[in-house]
Structure formats: structure tokens, C-alpha cells
ZATITOR-309655 format. One line per field, with one value per residue (C-alpha): x, y, z; residue number from 1; residue in one letter. Coordinates in steps of 0.02 Angstrom, whole numbers, padded with zeros to 5 digits. Example, Ala and Ser with C-alpha at 12.3 -4.5 7.8 and 13.67 -1.06 7.14 Angstrom:
<nodes>
xx: (00615|00684)
yy: (-00225|-00053)
zz: (00390|00357)
i: (1|2)
aa: (A|S)
</nodes>
This chain:
<nodes>
xx: (02507|02328|02289|02132|02135|02067|01889|01883|01744|01865|02027|02163|02298|02475|02527|02705|02737|02660|02724|02900|02877|02797|02858|02668|02595|02436|02416|02490|02353|02177|02037|01872|01719|01656|01469|01350|01239|01096|00966|01073|01056|01249|01270|01307|01191|01249|01076|01022|01157|01240|01409|01534|01675|01831|01953|02054|02188|02239|02230|02262|02228|02127|02224|02065|01970|02081|01965|02035|01983|02003|01995|01899|01901|01760|01622|01586|01573|01700|01699|01780|01758|01774|01799|01796|01856|01751|01795|01795|01828|01789|01611|01621|01687|01576|01577|01540|01541|01533|01535|01598|01459|01418|01248|01179|01005|01087|01240|01169|01306|01426|01512|01662|01733|01849|01963|02148|02264|02204|02272|02211|02252|02270|02082|02022|01989|02018|02101|02089|02138|01988|02085|01913|01854|02031|02003|02065|01948|01928|01798|01744|01632|01600|01466|01372|01206|01181|01312|01238|01056|00946|00983|01169|01178|01356|01274|01188|01334|01383|01401|01560|01644|01758|01824|01961|01980|02133)
yy: (-01461|-01451|-01465|-01470|-01543|-01431|-01469|-01591|-01587|-01639|-01577|-01678|-01676|-01727|-01716|-01665|-01707|-01875|-01919|-01863|-01981|-02124|-02138|-02218|-02106|-02180|-02129|-01948|-01923|-01858|-01801|-01710|-01709|-01532|-01524|-01370|-01407|-01364|-01415|-01312|-01452|-01467|-01656|-01695|-01799|-01846|-01909|-01724|-01589|-01522|-01563|-01434|-01402|-01321|-01295|-01185|-01050|-01026|-01132|-01050|-01123|-00997|-00981|-00932|-01097|-01193|-01200|-01215|-01091|-01097|-00953|-01003|-00878|-00943|-00984|-00780|-00729|-00852|-00886|-00924|-01097|-01131|-01294|-01395|-01569|-01613|-01754|-01892|-01833|-01879|-01900|-01744|-01624|-01474|-01339|-01152|-01044|-00850|-00753|-00597|-00458|-00482|-00405|-00418|-00329|-00280|-00182|-00119|-00060|-00172|-00311|-00388|-00549|-00683|-00714|-00757|-00790|-00796|-00754|-00723|-00617|-00653|-00607|-00744|-00598|-00673|-00572|-00594|-00497|-00490|-00521|-00491|-00337|-00262|-00253|-00297|-00382|-00443|-00551|-00561|-00720|-00645|-00507|-00640|-00674|-00839|-00978|-01128|-01195|-01175|-00981|-00986|-00986|-00890|-00732|-00716|-00633|-00459|-00380|-00498|-00402|-00256|-00203|-00074|00010|00109)
zz: (00737|00660|00464|00352|00186|00032|00022|00176|00312|00434|00522|00585|00704|00768|00955|00926|01118|01106|00963|01034|01198|01117|00960|00916|00774|00796|00964|00928|00780|00784|00708|00698|00571|00550|00607|00658|00806|00700|00841|00968|01095|01131|01050|00877|00791|00591|00544|00608|00602|00450|00410|00341|00222|00328|00189|00313|00224|00409|00577|00764|00924|01041|01203|01308|01280|01167|01032|00849|00724|00531|00393|00234|00085|-00006|-00073|-00056|00083|00154|00355|00500|00581|00755|00825|00979|01015|01171|01281|01151|00976|00841|00917|01030|00889|00857|00729|00741|00569|00556|00399|00383|00353|00175|00118|00306|00327|00505|00434|00253|00109|00208|00076|00171|00120|00082|00273|00215|00359|00550|00727|00900|01032|01213|01248|01101|00980|00794|00680|00485|00331|00216|00041|-00064|00013|00072|00251|00411|00524|00698|00758|00963|00974|01155|01064|00983|01045|00957|00935|00885|00840|00673|00672|00676|00489|00482|00439|00632|00710|00630|00795|00844|00669|00678|00503|00463|00313|00261)
i: (1|2|3|4|5|6|7|8|9|10|11|12|13|14|15|16|17|18|19|20|21|22|23|24|25|26|27|28|29|30|31|32|33|34|35|36|37|38|39|40|41|42|43|44|45|46|47|48|49|50|51|52|53|54|55|56|57|58|59|60|61|62|63|64|65|66|67|68|69|70|71|72|73|74|75|76|77|78|79|80|81|82|83|84|85|86|87|88|89|90|91|92|93|94|95|96|97|98|99|100|101|102|103|104|105|106|107|108|109|110|111|112|113|114|115|116|117|118|119|120|121|122|123|124|125|126|127|128|129|130|131|132|133|134|135|136|137|138|139|140|141|142|143|144|145|146|147|148|149|150|151|152|153|154|155|156|157|158|159|160|161|162|163|164|165|166)
aa: (M|Y|F|S|P|F|G|G|Q|A|F|G|W|I|N|S|R|V|L|A|A|T|G|N|A|Q|K|A|Q|G|W|C|P|A|Y|L|D|T|E|G|D|G|K|I|D|P|A|V|D|R|R|I|N|I|N|G|Y|G|V|V|V|N|P|V|D|N|S|V|W|F|A|T|T|G|P|T|P|G|H|L|V|R|M|T|L|G|S|N|P|P|K|T|C|M|A|E|V|Y|E|P|P|F|N|N|P|K|M|P|G|V|F|A|F|A|P|R|G|I|D|V|D|R|D|G|V|I|W|T|A|L|S|G|S|S|Q|L|A|S|F|D|R|R|K|C|K|V|L|N|G|P|T|A|T|G|Q|H|C|P|E|G|W|T|L|Y|T|S)
</nodes>
């Protein structure tokens, strides 16, 4: 079970299987801070890399790679956060952030915002309702050319988004 507190820069979990088997709440719990790998070196250095808020409005585990995804409505345009635990959480946790296209020069005239609720399909594509712009959206990370580093600003992967307007 994953959770993130309002305004939090971390998320936590309780492994119910470990808790049931051992009765040890401390052994069954864990947490990860949300750091972006702003250097793009595959490691998190708290002195260099940027910590972000998660504020998860929903949480889902991607069955393809076991990454944990959160939807966050604000600040506008909101974003999806992808977290990986790594081999030794909390030291090896990494975050990626993806904002819906909002006044993005690569998608002129598109103002998609406020992801609320989240789900994932068997191919690992993330689905969310954009409550601010009244759209259904899918996000396919496999379409992104940049995943981390200094140019991974949130608006760096408009090609990953597909918007459905009623």
C-alpha cells in the first residue's frame, strides 16, 4: 500500500505481506524522497539534485516495471510523478515528472491541466482525467526522448501525451 501526504516531498508504503508474516510494522514500512536526477547521471545527490513535491491525488503501480506513479493537480498544469525505489531505498529512489502539455511551444494552443485520478494499462501506459481541461489523457513514457537530466523540466515530453476531448 503506497501513500503520500499532502504537501509531501516523499511517499511511503506498508508491505502488507511482510506485516502479516512478521507482525513487525517497522520491517514492513518504507519511504522514498522525491528527487529529480537533474544531472542525468543515474544517481541521486541531495546536494545537487532537486527535491519535488508529490502530493499524490492517486497512486498506481506500473505492472511493466514496478514503478510507482502519482497524479498531482497543481500548481497548474499539475503533473504525473514516476518513482522508482532502486536497490536500497530511500537512498536509491528516483523521481521523474511529466506535465500535461500546457502552453507548450511543441503543442501550440493546447492547455491541458490538472491530472486527477490515475490508472495504468497492461502496457504501462498511464491514464488520467484532466479535471481542469475536461479531457481524458494517456501518457506513454516510451515515447519520451528525454527522461532525466537538466532538460527534463516537466514539459519535456509532449509527444508522450494523447488527449481525448468529448
